[in-house]
Structure formats: structure tokens, C-alpha cells
KOLTOR-839148 format. One line per 4 residues: number of its first residue (from 1); their letters; for each residue y, x, z of C-alpha. Coordinates in pm, 1 decimal, m for minus. Each point is the difference from the previous one (the first is absolute). Last residue first. Layout:
N
NUM = a = Y,X,Z ~ ...
END
This chain:
71
71 = yhpp = 7242.0,3805.0,12558.0 ~ 354.5,m21.7,174.2 ~ 26.4,133.4,335.2 ~ 145.5,m214.3,306.2
67 = ppde = 345.9,8.2,101.5 ~ 97.5,255.3,278.3 ~ m37.5,m183.8,364.7 ~ 377.3,m39.9,123.2
63 = gpsv = 116.2,143.3,309.4 ~ 81.4,354.3,m129.1 ~ 214.7,m168.3,m295.7 ~ m173.4,48.2,m378.0
59 = tasq = 217.5,164.8,m264.7 ~ 182.8,m202.7,m250.6 ~ 346.2,m33.5,211.5 ~ m8.9,400.9,42.6
55 = lgki = m43.9,10.5,m415.0 ~ 291.4,m225.5,m46.2 ~ 244.0,148.9,238.1 ~ m122.9,389.4,m183.2
51 = qael = 75.9,m117.6,m293.3 ~ 334.8,m144.4,63.7 ~ 25.9,338.4,193.4 ~ m92.2,181.9,m336.0
47 = hrit = 231.5,m202.4,m192.5 ~ 311.2,29.4,230.4 ~ m65.3,387.3,m1.8 ~ m11.9,16.6,m376.3
43 = etql = 321.0,m204.2,m25.8 ~ 174.5,245.6,247.8 ~ m155.9,342.5,m191.7 ~ 135.4,m166.4,m332.7
39 = rmqq = 329.2,m50.3,177.3 ~ 14.2,376.1,155.0 ~ m95.7,171.2,m337.2 ~ 302.1,m212.1,m157.9
35 = eqdi = 213.6,118.2,294.0 ~ m128.7,336.2,m53.9 ~ 85.1,m1.7,m392.7 ~ 363.4,m117.3,84.0
31 = ltrt = 71.3,286.2,245.0 ~ m125.2,236.8,m230.9 ~ 183.0,m108.8,m272.4 ~ 305.7,m14.4,232.6
27 = leei = m57.5,349.8,134.2 ~ m11.7,134.6,m358.8 ~ 345.1,m189.3,m92.1 ~ 131.6,150.6,313.3
23 = saeh = m111.3,375.3,m107.5 ~ 142.9,m45.5,m345.0 ~ 305.2,m134.3,183.7 ~ 61.7,321.6,246.0
19 = hmlr = m69.0,249.3,m327.9 ~ 244.3,m156.4,m191.1 ~ 259.2,m1.0,289.0 ~ m107.8,371.4,72.7
15 = tels = 79.2,68.9,m372.8 ~ 365.2,m198.1,14.8 ~ 44.2,194.2,312.9 ~ m19.4,337.4,m151.2
11 = eira = 179.6,m75.2,m308.3 ~ 286.0,m110.9,217.8 ~ m13.5,312.9,133.2 ~ m25.3,188.0,m292.3
7 = nlei = 311.5,m187.9,m161.6 ~ 207.8,65.5,319.1 ~ m121.6,381.8,m11.1 ~ 136.0,m22.2,m383.6
3 = dtm = 317.1,m162.5,55.1 ~ 79.4,246.5,290.1 ~ 50.4,m70.4,340.6
END
């Protein structure tokens, strides 16, 4: 193998490595964004669950009389 061929192979490998590193960085950014979105969604779900539980406790049970209307 000549020096020219060896240099060409090394350049080819370096180019491929650069593309792989760029892909990994893009995937990492995407993963971080998705993790942030999931955290926000989890917080929203917990908040909504708390609201639903509050509404359920405020409603009248089937065996109870409804409160009288206020005039």
C-alpha cells in the first residue's frame, strides 16, 4: 500500500468519524429535548390528577342529598 493510498484511507476514516460524531451530537440534543418534554408532561399529568381528585371529592356522592340552592 502506498503512502497516497494510506493517506486517502485515513482521510476517508476521518471524514466518516466526523459524520458519526455529528450524528451522535444531534441524537444527544434530541434525547435531551425529549427528556425535558417528558418531565413537563409528567408534571402536567400530576397537576391534572390532583385537580381531578379535588373535583371528585367536591362532588356529591350518590347516597347524599345535594346541597340546597342559594338565592
